[in-house]
C-alpha positions in Angstrom: 320.2 247.2 -104.6 316.9 246.5 -102.9 315.1 243.6 -101.8 311.3 243.2 -101.9 308.7 242.6 -99.5 306.9 244.8 -97.1 308.0 244.5 -93.5 311.6 243.4 -93.4 312.8 243.1 -97.0 315.3 245.6 -97.6 316.4 248.2 -100.5 319.3 249.8 -101.4 318.4 253.6 -102.4 318.4 254.0 -105.9 319.2 250.9 -107.7 317.0 248.3 -110.2 314.5 246.0 -107.7 313.8 242.5 -107.8 310.4 241.5 -108.8 308.2 241.1 -105.7 305.2 239.3 -104.9 302.1 241.4 -105.2 301.3 242.5 -101.9 297.7 240.9 -100.3 297.2 243.6 -98.0 299.5 245.5 -95.7 301.5 243.4 -93.5 300.8 244.2 -89.7 303.4 245.6 -87.9 303.8 242.6 -85.5 305.3 240.6 -88.5 307.9 240.8 -90.8 307.7 238.8 -94.4 311.1 236.4 -95.2 309.4 234.5 -97.7 306.7 233.5 -100.2 305.8 229.8 -99.9 305.4 228.2 -103.4 304.1 224.3 -103.0 304.6 221.4 -101.0 307.6 219.5 -102.1 308.4 215.6 -101.9 306.3 213.5 -99.8 307.4 214.2 -96.2 305.5 217.7 -95.8 308.4 219.8 -96.9 307.3 223.2 -98.4 309.4 224.8 -101.2 309.9 228.8 -100.3 311.3 231.6 -102.2 313.6 233.6 -99.8 312.7 237.3 -99.6 316.1 238.5 -97.1 319.1 239.4 -97.6 320.5 236.8 -95.5 319.9 233.7 -97.4 320.9 231.4 -94.8 318.3 232.6 -92.4 316.1 229.6 -93.0 318.8 227.5 -90.3 317.3 229.8 -87.6 313.8 229.7 -88.3 311.9 228.5 -85.5 308.1 230.0 -84.6 306.8 231.6 -88.2 303.6 232.3 -89.6 301.9 231.7 -93.2 299.6 234.5 -94.2 296.8 233.9 -96.6 295.3 236.5 -99.1 292.5 237.0 -96.8 294.7 238.0 -94.2 294.6 235.2 -92.2 297.8 234.1 -90.2 298.4 230.3 -88.9 301.4 229.6 -86.7 303.7 226.8 -87.3 306.8 225.5 -85.6 309.8 224.9 -88.2 311.0 221.3 -87.3 313.8 220.9 -90.5 315.3 223.2 -93.0 317.6 223.3 -96.0 318.2 225.0 -98.9 319.9 225.0 -102.7 321.1 228.0 -104.3 317.5 229.7 -105.1 315.2 228.2 -102.5 314.4 227.1 -99.3 312.6 223.8 -98.1 311.2 223.8 -94.7 309.1 221.2 -92.8 306.7 221.9 -89.7 305.6 220.1 -86.8 302.8 218.3 -86.9 302.7 218.8 -90.8 304.5 215.3 -92.3 302.6 214.8 -95.5 302.0 217.2 -98.8 298.5 217.0 -98.3 299.1 218.6 -94.7 300.8 221.6 -96.0 298.9 221.7 -99.1 296.8 224.6 -97.7 300.1 227.1 -97.4 300.7 227.2 -101.0 300.8 230.7 -102.0 300.8 232.2 -98.8 303.4 234.4 -97.3 305.9 233.3 -94.4 306.1 235.6 -91.7 308.2 236.0 -88.5 307.8 238.1 -85.4 308.8 241.4 -85.9 311.2 241.7 -82.8 313.1 238.8 -85.1 313.9 241.6 -87.6 317.6 241.7 -88.2 319.9 244.9 -88.7 320.5 246.0 -92.0 324.0 246.5 -93.4 324.9 250.0 -94.5 323.1 251.5 -97.0 319.6 249.5 -97.0 316.1 250.3 -96.1 313.1 248.5 -95.0 310.4 248.6 -97.8 307.9 249.3 -94.8 310.2 252.7 -93.4 309.2 254.1 -97.3 305.5 254.9 -97.1 304.9 258.3 -95.5 308.8 259.5 -96.5 308.8 262.8 -98.1 309.6 263.3 -102.0 312.0 265.9 -103.2 312.8 266.4 -106.5 316.1 267.2 -108.6 315.1 271.1 -107.6 315.2 270.8 -103.9 311.4 271.2 -103.9 309.0 269.1 -101.7 306.4 267.6 -104.4 304.6 264.9 -101.8 305.1 261.8 -99.8 305.3 258.2 -100.2 301.8 256.4 -100.1 302.8 252.8 -100.9 305.4 250.5 -103.3 303.3 248.7 -105.7 304.0 245.9 -108.2 303.2 246.5 -112.1 304.7 243.5 -114.1 308.6 243.5 -113.1 309.0 247.0 -112.0 308.2 248.4 -108.5 307.0 251.8 -108.3 306.7 254.2 -105.7 303.0 255.8 -105.4 303.3 259.3 -104.8 300.8 261.6 -102.9 301.5 265.1 -104.1 300.8 268.3 -102.5 297.8 270.3 -102.1 294.1 269.6 -101.6 293.5 267.8 -104.8 296.9 266.0 -104.8 297.2 262.9 -107.1 298.2 259.8 -106.8 301.8 259.4 -109.0 303.3 256.0 -109.8 307.2 256.7 -110.0 309.1 253.7 -111.3 311.7 252.8 -108.5 315.0 252.5 -110.9 318.1 254.7 -110.4 317.1 257.0 -113.1 314.1 258.3 -111.1 315.2 257.5 -107.6 318.6 258.9 -106.9 318.7 258.8 -102.8 316.9 258.0 -100.2 317.7 259.5 -96.6 316.6 257.2 -94.0 317.6 259.6 -91.1 315.8 262.7 -92.7 312.8 260.1 -94.4 313.4 261.6 -97.3 313.3 259.6 -100.8 315.3 262.1 -103.3 314.0 261.9 -107.4 314.7 263.1 -110.6 311.4 264.2 -111.7 312.8 266.2 -115.0 310.9 263.9 -117.7 308.1 264.0 -115.8 307.7 267.6 -115.2 304.7 269.5 -116.8 303.2 265.8 -117.4 302.5 264.3 -114.5 304.1 266.9 -112.1 
C-alpha cells in the first residue's frame, strides 16, 4: 500500500495507490507534505484538511507548520488547536480567528519541517525517495530511471527516462501489475514491462 504526496508521504511498494493532489512543483527538501488544505470550516478560523500521512493522529502533535500555494510561496503558521473526524483534520492557527482570515489557505499544501519526518513502518518508502531510482525489468535488464511521479486522473504514473542518448520519458502506471518491488536500499524499482515491450520499451 502506498500513501501519496511528495516528500514524506510513504508508499508500500507494488500496491495500488490512492489519488494524489496534483503537484504544484517540486517540494523543497526542507519541507515535508502532511496534508492538503481544503477550505475554512465554521466561524472560528478553523480549516478542513485532507491528511496525507500514514499516521492519522499526527494532527495532535503539529506545532509550527507551513502552507504553500501554487506559486510556491510559503506561509509559516502556528497550530493553536486541532481535532479530527473519521476522514479529515480541522486545525486552528494563531492570529487567524475568522473564516476570512484563513480563506487564503484554501487549496494550499500543509507542510512541516523535514527534520520532523517520521520513521516509516517496514516495507514503506517515501515518494521523494523514488525519483532517481534505477528501473529493472522482469528480465533483470536496466531500462532507465525514475524521473518523477505524476498523476493523471485516478492513477499515479512513474515517469521512466529510458536508457541512451535519445531516451524517452515513458509513463508506467504505479500498480501491482507493473511495479513488482521497490528495493529502497539498492535504489531499484523492479517492473514487469512485458506488456509494454515493443511498444514503448
